[in-house]
DSSP file (Angstrom, degrees, kcal/mol; ACC not computed):
  #  RESIDUE AA STRUCTURE BP1 BP2  ACC     N-H-->O    O-->H-N    N-H-->O    O-->H-N    TCO  KAPPA ALPHA  PHI   PSI    X-CA   Y-CA   Z-CA
    1    1 A X              0   0    0      0, 0.0     2,-0.3     0, 0.0    51,-0.2   0.000 360.0 360.0 360.0 132.6   98.0   68.5  106.4
    2    2 A X  E     -A   51   0A   0     49,-3.0    49,-1.7     2,-0.0     2,-0.4  -0.940 360.0-149.3-127.6 152.0   98.3   71.1  103.6
    3    3 A X  E     -A   50   0A   0     -2,-0.3     2,-0.4    47,-0.2    47,-0.2  -0.930  11.4-176.0-121.2 142.5   98.2   74.9  103.8
    4    4 A X  E     -A   49   0A   0     45,-2.1    45,-3.0    -2,-0.4     2,-0.4  -0.998   8.7-155.8-138.9 142.3   96.9   77.3  101.2
    5    5 A X  E     -A   48   0A   0     -2,-0.4     2,-0.4    43,-0.2    43,-0.2  -0.950   3.9-162.0-124.3 136.7   97.0   81.1  101.3
    6    6 A X  E     -A   47   0A   0     41,-2.5    41,-2.7    -2,-0.4     2,-0.4  -0.964  12.1-152.1-113.3 131.8   94.8   83.7   99.5
    7    7 A X  E     +A   46   0A   0     -2,-0.4     2,-0.3    39,-0.2    39,-0.2  -0.877  18.1 171.3-104.3 136.2   96.1   87.3   99.2
    8    8 A X  E     -A   45   0A   0     37,-2.6    37,-3.2    -2,-0.4     2,-0.3  -0.903  17.3-144.5-131.8 163.8   93.7   90.2   99.0
    9    9 A X  E     +A   44   0A   0     -2,-0.3     2,-0.3    35,-0.2    35,-0.2  -0.952  19.0 167.9-130.2 150.4   94.4   94.0   99.1
   10   10 A X  E     -A   43   0A   0     33,-1.7    33,-2.2    -2,-0.3     2,-0.4  -0.984  24.8-136.9-155.3 158.4   92.6   97.0  100.5
   11   11 A X  E     +A   42   0A   0     -2,-0.3    69,-4.2    31,-0.2    70,-0.7  -0.954  33.6 158.2-116.5 136.5   93.2  100.6  101.2
   12   12 A X  E     -Ab  41  81A   0     29,-1.8    29,-2.3    -2,-0.4     2,-0.3  -0.995  30.8-132.7-156.5 155.9   92.0  102.2  104.5
   13   13 A X  E     +Ab  40  82A   0     68,-2.5    70,-3.1    -2,-0.3    71,-0.3  -0.756  30.2 158.4-105.8 155.9   92.6  105.1  106.8
   14   14 A X  E     -A   39   0A   0     25,-2.7    25,-1.5    -2,-0.3     2,-0.3  -0.970  27.4-140.1-161.0 174.9   92.9  105.0  110.6
   15   15 A X        -     0   0    0     -2,-0.3     2,-0.7    23,-0.2    80,-0.5  -0.972  11.5-144.1-144.8 130.0   94.3  106.8  113.6
   16   16 A X        +     0   0    0     17,-2.8     2,-0.3    -2,-0.3    14,-0.1  -0.858  50.5 121.0 -92.7 117.2   96.0  105.4  116.6
   17   17 A X        -     0   0    0     -2,-0.7     2,-0.5    12,-0.1    78,-0.2  -0.983  56.0-128.9-166.5 159.4   95.0  107.4  119.6
   18   18 A X    >   -     0   0    0     -2,-0.3     3,-1.9     4,-0.2     8,-0.1  -0.987  17.8-145.1-114.6 126.8   93.3  107.2  123.0
   19   19 A X  T 3  S+     0   0    0     -2,-0.5    -1,-0.1     1,-0.3     4,-0.1   0.754 100.2  59.9 -64.4 -22.0   90.5  109.7  123.5
   20   20 A X  T 3  S+     0   0    0      2,-0.1     2,-0.3    -3,-0.0    -1,-0.3   0.532  95.1  79.8 -83.4  -4.4   91.5  110.1  127.1
   21   21 A X  S <  S-     0   0    0     -3,-1.9     2,-0.1     1,-0.1    -3,-0.0  -0.724  85.4-115.9 -96.0 150.7   95.0  111.3  126.1
   22   22 A X     >  -     0   0    0     -2,-0.3     4,-2.8     1,-0.1     5,-0.2  -0.353  34.0-104.1 -71.5 164.3   95.8  114.8  125.0
   23   23 A X  H  > S+     0   0    0      1,-0.2     4,-2.3     2,-0.2     5,-0.2   0.877 124.9  53.0 -57.7 -36.4   97.0  115.3  121.4
   24   24 A X  H  > S+     0   0    0      2,-0.2     4,-2.2     1,-0.2    -1,-0.2   0.924 110.1  45.5 -65.3 -45.2  100.5  115.8  122.8
   25   25 A X  H  > S+     0   0    0      2,-0.2     4,-2.5     1,-0.2     5,-0.2   0.905 112.2  51.7 -66.2 -41.5  100.3  112.5  124.8
   26   26 A X  H  X S+     0   0    0     -4,-2.8     4,-3.5     1,-0.2     5,-0.5   0.916 110.3  49.4 -60.2 -42.3   98.9  110.7  121.7
   27   27 A X  H  X S+     0   0    0     -4,-2.3     4,-1.6    -5,-0.2    -2,-0.2   0.904 111.0  50.1 -62.7 -41.2  101.8  112.0  119.6
   28   28 A X  H  < S+     0   0    0     -4,-2.2    -2,-0.2     2,-0.2    -1,-0.2   0.913 121.3  33.2 -62.2 -43.7  104.3  110.9  122.3
   29   29 A X  H  < S+     0   0    0     -4,-2.5    -2,-0.2    -5,-0.1    -3,-0.2   0.915 134.1  23.3 -81.4 -45.8  102.9  107.4  122.4
   30   30 A X  H >< S-     0   0    0     -4,-3.5     3,-1.3     1,-0.2    -3,-0.2   0.460  88.1-157.3-107.4  -4.0  101.7  106.8  118.8
   31   31 A X  G ><  -     0   0    0     -4,-1.6     3,-2.1    -5,-0.5    -1,-0.2  -0.247  67.8 -12.7  63.1-148.2  103.9  109.2  116.8
   32   32 A X  G >  S+     0   0    0      1,-0.3     3,-1.6     2,-0.2    -1,-0.2   0.700 125.6  75.6 -61.7 -19.3  102.6  110.3  113.4
   33   33 A X  G <  S+     0   0    0     -3,-1.3   -17,-2.8     1,-0.3    -1,-0.3   0.594  85.4  65.1 -69.6  -8.2  100.0  107.5  113.5
   34   34 A X  G <   +     0   0    0     -3,-2.1    -1,-0.3   -19,-0.2    -2,-0.2   0.271  68.9 147.6 -95.1  11.4   98.1  109.7  115.9
   35   35 A X    X   -     0   0    0     -3,-1.6     3,-2.2     1,-0.2    -3,-0.0  -0.238  49.0-140.4 -48.9 120.2   97.5  112.4  113.3
   36   36 A X  T 3  S+     0   0    0      1,-0.3    -1,-0.2   -21,-0.1     3,-0.1   0.709 102.4  56.4 -60.3 -18.4   94.0  113.9  114.2
   37   37 A X  T 3  S-     0   0    0      1,-0.2    -1,-0.3     0, 0.0    -2,-0.1   0.171 112.8-122.7 -98.0  16.8   93.3  114.1  110.4
   38   38 A X    <   -     0   0    0     -3,-2.2     2,-0.3    -4,-0.1    -1,-0.2   0.125  20.0-134.0  72.2 172.8   93.9  110.3  110.0
   39   39 A X  E     -A   14   0A   0    -25,-1.5   -25,-2.7    -6,-0.1     2,-0.3  -0.950  16.0-136.6-156.4 163.6   96.4  108.6  107.7
   40   40 A X  E     -A   13   0A   0     -2,-0.3     2,-0.3   -27,-0.3   -27,-0.2  -0.793   8.9-159.6-130.0 167.8   96.1  105.6  105.3
   41   41 A X  E     -A   12   0A   0    -29,-2.3   -29,-1.8    -2,-0.3     2,-0.9  -0.963  25.6-128.2-139.6 155.1   97.8  102.4  104.2
   42   42 A X  E     -A   11   0A   0     84,-0.4   -31,-0.2    -2,-0.3     2,-0.1  -0.885  45.0-160.7 -99.8  95.3   97.7  100.1  101.2
   43   43 A X  E     -A   10   0A   0    -33,-2.2   -33,-1.7    -2,-0.9     2,-0.4  -0.412  16.4-154.8 -82.3 152.0   97.2   96.9  103.1
   44   44 A X  E     -AC   9 125A   0     81,-1.7    81,-3.1   -35,-0.2     2,-0.5  -0.997  11.0-159.7-121.7 134.3   97.9   93.4  102.0
   45   45 A X  E     -AC   8 124A   0    -37,-3.2   -37,-2.6    -2,-0.4     2,-0.5  -0.957   5.7-169.2-117.7 128.1   95.9   90.6  103.6
   46   46 A X  E     -AC   7 123A   0     77,-3.0    77,-2.8    -2,-0.5     2,-0.6  -0.975   2.8-169.8-118.1 118.8   97.1   86.9  103.6
   47   47 A X  E     -AC   6 122A   0    -41,-2.7   -41,-2.5    -2,-0.5     2,-0.5  -0.944   6.8-165.3-111.3 118.5   94.6   84.3  104.8
   48   48 A X  E     -AC   5 121A   0     73,-2.7    72,-3.2    -2,-0.6    73,-1.7  -0.904   3.5-169.8-110.6 129.0   96.0   80.9  105.3
   49   49 A X  E     -AC   4 119A   0    -45,-3.0   -45,-2.1    -2,-0.5     2,-0.3  -0.765   2.9-161.6-109.9 158.4   93.9   77.8  105.7
   50   50 A X  E     +AC   3 118A   0     68,-2.8    68,-1.6    -2,-0.3     2,-0.3  -0.970  31.9  92.8-138.5 155.9   94.9   74.3  106.7
   51   51 A X  E     -A    2   0A   0    -49,-1.7   -49,-3.0    -2,-0.3     2,-0.4  -0.989  68.2 -45.2 159.5-160.6   93.4   70.8  106.4
   52   52 A X        -     0   0    0     -2,-0.3     2,-0.1   -51,-0.2     7,-0.0  -0.816  54.7-111.2-105.5 143.7   93.3   67.7  104.2
   53   53 A X        -     0   0    0     -2,-0.4     2,-0.6     1,-0.1     7,-0.3  -0.416  28.6-114.4 -70.3 145.1   92.8   67.8  100.5
   54   54 A X     >  -     0   0    0      5,-3.5     4,-3.3     1,-0.1     3,-0.5  -0.725  22.0-146.5 -75.4 120.3   89.6   66.5   99.0
   55   55 A X  T  4 S+     0   0    0     -2,-0.6    -1,-0.1     1,-0.2    -2,-0.0   0.770  95.5  54.8 -64.9 -23.0   90.7   63.4   97.0
   56   56 A X  T  4 S+     0   0    0      1,-0.1    -1,-0.2     3,-0.1    -2,-0.0   0.842 124.5  20.6 -77.7 -33.1   88.1   64.0   94.4
   57   57 A X  T  4 S-     0   0    0     -3,-0.5    -2,-0.2     2,-0.2    -1,-0.1   0.669  90.6-130.3-107.6 -22.3   89.2   67.6   93.6
   58   58 A X  S  < S+     0   0    0     -4,-3.3     2,-0.3     1,-0.3    -3,-0.1   0.552  70.2 122.9  77.5   7.0   92.8   67.7   94.8
   59   59 A X        -     0   0    0     -5,-0.4    -5,-3.5     1,-0.2    -1,-0.3  -0.722  58.1-158.7-101.0 148.5   91.7   71.0   96.6
   60   60 A X  S    S-     0   0    0      1,-0.5     2,-0.3    -2,-0.3    -1,-0.2   0.828  90.2 -14.8 -78.2 -44.8   91.9   71.9  100.2
   61   61 A X  S    S-     0   0    0     -3,-0.1     2,-0.6   -10,-0.1    -1,-0.5  -0.981  78.8 -95.7-153.6 152.7   89.2   74.5   99.5
   62   62 A X     >  -     0   0    0     -2,-0.3     4,-2.1    53,-0.2     3,-0.3  -0.650  32.9-151.6 -72.4 116.1   87.8   76.1   96.4
   63   63 A X  H  > S+     0   0    0     -2,-0.6     4,-2.7     1,-0.2     5,-0.2   0.793  93.2  58.2 -65.8 -28.4   89.8   79.3   96.0
   64   64 A X  H  > S+     0   0    0      2,-0.2     4,-2.3     1,-0.2    -1,-0.2   0.915 108.4  46.5 -64.8 -41.3   86.9   81.1   94.3
   65   65 A X  H  > S+     0   0    0     -3,-0.3     4,-2.2     2,-0.2    -2,-0.2   0.900 113.2  49.1 -67.0 -40.5   84.7   80.4   97.3
   66   66 A X  H  X S+     0   0    0     -4,-2.1     4,-2.6     2,-0.2     5,-0.2   0.928 111.4  49.0 -64.4 -44.8   87.5   81.6   99.7
   67   67 A X  H  X S+     0   0    0     -4,-2.7     4,-2.5     1,-0.2    -2,-0.2   0.919 111.3  49.7 -60.1 -44.5   88.0   84.8   97.7
   68   68 A X  H  X S+     0   0    0     -4,-2.3     4,-2.6     2,-0.2     5,-0.2   0.903 110.9  50.5 -60.9 -42.2   84.3   85.5   97.7
   69   69 A X  H  X S+     0   0    0     -4,-2.2     4,-2.8     2,-0.2     5,-0.3   0.935 111.7  46.4 -61.8 -48.0   84.1   84.9  101.5
   70   70 A X  H  X>S+     0   0    0     -4,-2.6     4,-2.2     1,-0.2     5,-1.8   0.900 113.4  50.0 -63.2 -41.0   87.1   87.2  102.2
   71   71 A X  I  <>S+     0   0    0     -4,-2.5     5,-3.0    -5,-0.2     6,-0.3   0.931 116.1  41.0 -63.6 -45.5   85.6   89.9   99.9
   72   72 A X  I  <5S+     0   0    0     -4,-2.6    -2,-0.2    -5,-0.2    -1,-0.2   0.914 123.3  36.8 -70.0 -43.2   82.2   89.7  101.5
   73   73 A X  I  <5S+     0   0    0     -4,-2.8    -2,-0.2    -5,-0.2    -1,-0.2   0.744 137.4   4.5 -85.0 -23.8   83.3   89.5  105.1
   74   74 A X  I >X5S+     0   0    0     -4,-2.2     4,-1.5    -5,-0.3     3,-0.8   0.702 121.7  49.2-124.7 -63.8   86.3   91.8  105.0
   75   75 A X  I 3><S+     0   0    0     -5,-1.8     4,-2.8     1,-0.3     3,-0.4   0.885 110.5  50.0 -60.5 -45.6   87.2   93.7  101.8
   76   76 A X  H 34<S+     0   0    0     -5,-3.0    -1,-0.3     1,-0.2    -4,-0.1   0.797 115.0  46.6 -63.5 -26.4   83.7   95.2  101.2
   77   77 A X  H <4 S+     0   0    0     -3,-0.8    -1,-0.2    -6,-0.3    -2,-0.2   0.739 125.8  25.0 -84.0 -24.5   83.6   96.4  104.8
   78   78 A X  H >< S+     0   0    0     -4,-1.5     3,-1.6    -3,-0.4    -2,-0.2   0.697  84.0 111.1-118.4 -24.9   87.0   97.9  105.0
   79   79 A X  T 3< S-     0   0    0     -4,-2.8   -67,-0.2    -5,-0.3     3,-0.1  -0.363  99.2  -3.7 -65.3 128.3   88.3   98.9  101.5
   80   80 A X  T 3  S+     0   0    0    -69,-4.2    -1,-0.3     1,-0.2     2,-0.3   0.837 112.4 118.6  58.4  37.7   88.5  102.8  101.2
   81   81 A X  E <  S-b   12   0A   0     -3,-1.6   -68,-2.5   -70,-0.7     2,-0.7  -0.771  74.1-106.2-123.0 169.0   87.0  103.2  104.7
   82   82 A X  E  >> -b   13   0A   0     -2,-0.3     4,-3.2   -70,-0.2     5,-0.6  -0.896  25.9-154.2 -95.5 114.3   88.0  104.7  107.9
   83   83 A X  H  >5S+     0   0    0    -70,-3.1     4,-0.7    -2,-0.7   -69,-0.2   0.869  91.9  51.4 -59.7 -39.5   88.8  101.7  110.2
   84   84 A X  H  45S+     0   0    0    -71,-0.3    -1,-0.2     1,-0.2     8,-0.2   0.856 125.5  22.3 -65.6 -35.4   88.1  103.8  113.4
   85   85 A X  H  45S+     0   0    0     -3,-0.4    -2,-0.2     6,-0.1    -1,-0.2   0.729 128.4  32.0-108.4 -26.4   84.7  105.0  112.2
   86   86 A X  H  <5S+     0   0    0     -4,-3.2     2,-0.7    -8,-0.1    -3,-0.2   0.522  86.1  92.7-119.4  -6.6   83.2  102.7  109.6
   87   87 A X    ><< -     0   0    0     -4,-0.7     3,-1.9    -5,-0.6     4,-0.4  -0.818  55.5-157.2-102.6 111.7   84.3   99.1  110.1
   88   88 A X  G >  S+     0   0    0     -2,-0.7     3,-1.3     1,-0.3    -1,-0.2   0.854  90.2  52.9 -57.4 -41.2   81.8   97.1  112.1
   89   89 A X  G 3  S+     0   0    0      1,-0.3    -1,-0.3   -15,-0.1    17,-0.1   0.510 107.9  53.4 -77.9  -0.5   84.2   94.4  113.4
   90   90 A X  G X  S+     0   0    0     -3,-1.9     3,-2.0    -7,-0.1    -1,-0.3   0.376  75.9 129.5-108.1   1.4   86.6   97.1  114.6
   91   91 A X  T <  S+     0   0    0     -3,-1.3     3,-0.1    -4,-0.4    -6,-0.1  -0.335  78.8  12.6 -58.1 132.4   84.1   99.0  116.8
   92   92 A X  T 3  S+     0   0    0      1,-0.2     2,-0.4    -8,-0.2    -1,-0.3   0.547 108.2 106.1  79.0   7.8   85.4   99.5  120.3
   93   93 A X  S <  S-     0   0    0     -3,-2.0    -1,-0.2    -9,-0.1     2,-0.2  -0.904  79.5-106.0-119.2 147.5   89.0   98.5  119.4
   94   94 A X        -     0   0    0     -2,-0.4     2,-1.3     1,-0.1     5,-0.1  -0.526  38.3-122.8 -61.3 135.3   92.2  100.5  118.9
   95   95 A X        +     0   0    0    -80,-0.5    -1,-0.1    -2,-0.2     2,-0.1  -0.150  62.1 140.7 -83.4  43.7   92.7  100.5  115.2
   96   96 A X     >  -     0   0    0     -2,-1.3     4,-2.1     1,-0.1     5,-0.1  -0.417  66.3-115.3 -78.6 160.9   96.2   98.9  115.4
   97   97 A X  H  > S+     0   0    0      2,-0.2     4,-2.4     1,-0.2     5,-0.2   0.844 117.2  58.1 -65.4 -32.6   97.3   96.4  112.8
   98   98 A X  H  > S+     0   0    0      2,-0.2     4,-1.9     1,-0.2    -1,-0.2   0.955 109.4  42.3 -60.0 -50.9   97.4   93.8  115.7
   99   99 A X  H  > S+     0   0    0      1,-0.2     4,-2.7     2,-0.2    -2,-0.2   0.840 111.1  57.3 -66.4 -32.1   93.7   94.4  116.5
  100  100 A X  H  X S+     0   0    0     -4,-2.1     4,-2.5     2,-0.2    -1,-0.2   0.926 105.8  49.4 -63.1 -44.8   92.9   94.4  112.8
  101  101 A X  H  X S+     0   0    0     -4,-2.4     4,-2.3     2,-0.2    -2,-0.2   0.913 112.8  47.5 -60.7 -43.0   94.4   90.9  112.4
  102  102 A X  H  X S+     0   0    0     -4,-1.9     4,-2.5     2,-0.2    -2,-0.2   0.925 111.9  50.2 -63.9 -44.7   92.4   89.6  115.4
  103  103 A X  H  X S+     0   0    0     -4,-2.7     4,-1.7     1,-0.2    -2,-0.2   0.893 110.7  49.0 -61.5 -41.1   89.2   91.2  114.1
  104  104 A X  H  X S+     0   0    0     -4,-2.5     4,-1.7     2,-0.2    -1,-0.2   0.923 109.7  52.4 -64.9 -43.8   89.7   89.7  110.6
  105  105 A X  H  X S+     0   0    0     -4,-2.3     4,-2.6     1,-0.2     3,-0.5   0.944 108.9  50.0 -54.5 -49.3   90.3   86.3  112.2
  106  106 A X  H  < S+     0   0    0     -4,-2.5     4,-0.4     1,-0.2    -1,-0.2   0.839 110.6  50.1 -62.1 -33.6   87.1   86.6  114.2
  107  107 A X  H  < S+     0   0    0     -4,-1.7     4,-0.4    -5,-0.2    -1,-0.2   0.800 120.7  34.0 -71.8 -29.2   85.2   87.5  111.1
  108  108 A X  H  X S+     0   0    0     -4,-1.7     4,-2.5    -3,-0.5     5,-0.3   0.705  93.1  84.8-101.9 -22.8   86.5   84.5  109.1
  109  109 A X  H  X S+     0   0    0     -4,-2.6     4,-1.5     1,-0.2    10,-0.2   0.903  97.8  36.1 -54.9 -54.1   87.0   81.7  111.5
  110  110 A X  H  > S+     0   0    0     -4,-0.4     4,-1.9     1,-0.2    -1,-0.2   0.930 116.8  51.2 -69.6 -45.9   83.5   80.2  111.5
  111  111 A X  H  > S+     0   0    0     -4,-0.4     4,-0.8     1,-0.2    -1,-0.2   0.851 108.0  54.4 -60.6 -31.4   82.7   80.8  107.7
  112  112 A X  H ><>S+     0   0    0     -4,-2.5     5,-1.7     1,-0.2     3,-0.7   0.903 105.6  52.7 -66.7 -39.9   86.0   79.1  106.8
  113  113 A X  H ><5S+     0   0    0     -4,-1.5     3,-1.9    -5,-0.3    -2,-0.2   0.896 103.6  57.2 -59.3 -39.3   84.9   76.1  108.8
  114  114 A X  H 3<5S+     0   0    0     -4,-1.9    -1,-0.2     1,-0.3    -2,-0.2   0.748 100.1  58.2 -65.1 -22.6   81.7   76.1  106.8
  115  115 A X  T <<5S-     0   0    0     -4,-0.8    -1,-0.3    -3,-0.7   -53,-0.2   0.508 125.5-105.5 -80.7  -4.6   83.9   75.8  103.7
  116  116 A X  T < 5S+     0   0    0     -3,-1.9     2,-0.2     1,-0.3    -3,-0.2   0.713  87.8  94.3  89.4  22.2   85.3   72.6  105.2
  117  117 A X      < -     0   0    0     -5,-1.7     2,-0.4   -66,-0.1    -1,-0.3  -0.717  67.8-117.8-132.8-177.3   88.6   74.0  106.2
  118  118 A X  E     -C   50   0A   0    -68,-1.6   -68,-2.8    -2,-0.2     2,-0.3  -0.991  25.4-118.0-129.9 136.3   90.4   75.5  109.2
  119  119 A X  E     +C   49   0A   0     -2,-0.4   -70,-0.2   -10,-0.2     3,-0.1  -0.564  31.7 174.8 -70.9 129.0   91.8   79.0  109.6
  120  120 A X  E     -     0   0A   0    -72,-3.2     2,-0.3     1,-0.4   -71,-0.2   0.822  58.5 -15.8-100.9 -48.8   95.6   78.8  110.2
  121  121 A X  E     -C   48   0A   0    -73,-1.7   -73,-2.7    15,-0.1     2,-0.4  -0.997  42.6-146.6-157.4 157.1   96.7   82.4  110.1
  122  122 A X  E     -CD  47 134A   0     12,-2.2    12,-2.8    -2,-0.3     2,-0.5  -0.997  20.5-171.2-124.0 122.8   95.8   85.9  109.2
  123  123 A X  E     -CD  46 133A   0    -77,-2.8   -77,-3.0    -2,-0.4     2,-0.5  -0.972   1.4-169.4-118.6 128.1   98.7   88.1  108.1
  124  124 A X  E     -CD  45 132A   0      8,-2.8     8,-2.1    -2,-0.5     2,-0.6  -0.964   7.8-157.4-121.4 115.8   98.2   91.8  107.6
  125  125 A X  E     +CD  44 131A   0    -81,-3.1   -81,-1.7    -2,-0.5     6,-0.2  -0.833  13.2 177.0 -89.9 119.2  100.9   93.9  105.9
  126  126 A X  S    S-     0   0    0      4,-2.0   -84,-0.4    -2,-0.6     2,-0.3   0.792  73.3 -11.3 -87.0 -34.4  100.5   97.6  106.9
  127  127 A X  S    S-     0   0    0      3,-1.8    -1,-0.3   -86,-0.1     3,-0.2  -0.894  82.6 -88.1-150.9 177.2  103.6   98.6  104.9
  128  128 A X  S    S+     0   0    0     -2,-0.3     3,-0.1     1,-0.2    -3,-0.0   0.710 128.8  40.0 -66.8 -16.9  106.5   96.9  103.3
  129  129 A X  S    S+     0   0    0      1,-0.2     2,-0.4    -4,-0.0    -1,-0.2   0.623 112.4  55.1-104.5 -16.6  108.3   97.0  106.6
  130  130 A X        +     0   0    0     -3,-0.2    -4,-2.0     2,-0.0    -3,-1.8  -0.970  54.5 150.8-129.0 129.3  105.6   96.1  109.1
  131  131 A X  E     -D  125   0A   0     -2,-0.4     2,-0.4    -6,-0.2    -6,-0.2  -0.986  26.9-145.0-148.4 160.2  103.2   93.2  109.3
  132  132 A X  E     -D  124   0A   0     -8,-2.1    -8,-2.8    -2,-0.3     2,-0.4  -0.969   8.8-163.1-123.8 139.5  101.3   91.3  111.9
  133  133 A X  E     -D  123   0A   0     -2,-0.4     2,-0.4   -10,-0.2   -10,-0.2  -0.994   7.6-168.6-124.9 130.0  100.5   87.6  111.8
  134  134 A X  E     -D  122   0A   0    -12,-2.8   -12,-2.2    -2,-0.4    -2,-0.0  -0.956  15.5-174.8-123.2 135.5   97.8   86.1  114.1
  135  135 A X              0   0    0     -2,-0.4    -1,-0.1   -14,-0.2   -14,-0.1   0.099 360.0 360.0-115.5  19.1   97.2   82.4  114.7
  136  136 A X              0   0    0    -14,-0.1   -15,-0.1     0, 0.0    -2,-0.0   0.487 360.0 360.0  75.1 360.0   94.1   82.6  116.8
């Protein structure tokens, strides 16, 4: 078994809040991340695949194909967007980094299989101090 990771970057805005909470309650629970005027991050996304190398190529997967897949399924949908309002795979979810990692996994799992590999993990860095890693 071998693992390979592709890193991509995107910028996006979001707001952590519950519409059934008052602004005061949202501030109490979510802090500055509940700013009614949104806030943004420079995210880093790490997608790790696992499987067996192709003996003919020495590759687990063609990284150009993986990069293209991540760009089409994730980056084009989320880069310079509002996660709460504009990202289809985040509709109906709290725009937390945890839910973002799960949503990205769900978008990539089947297409990665079609590349002949298996998704191992999705890691999303929200800041240099905070990241989420999801293993499905």
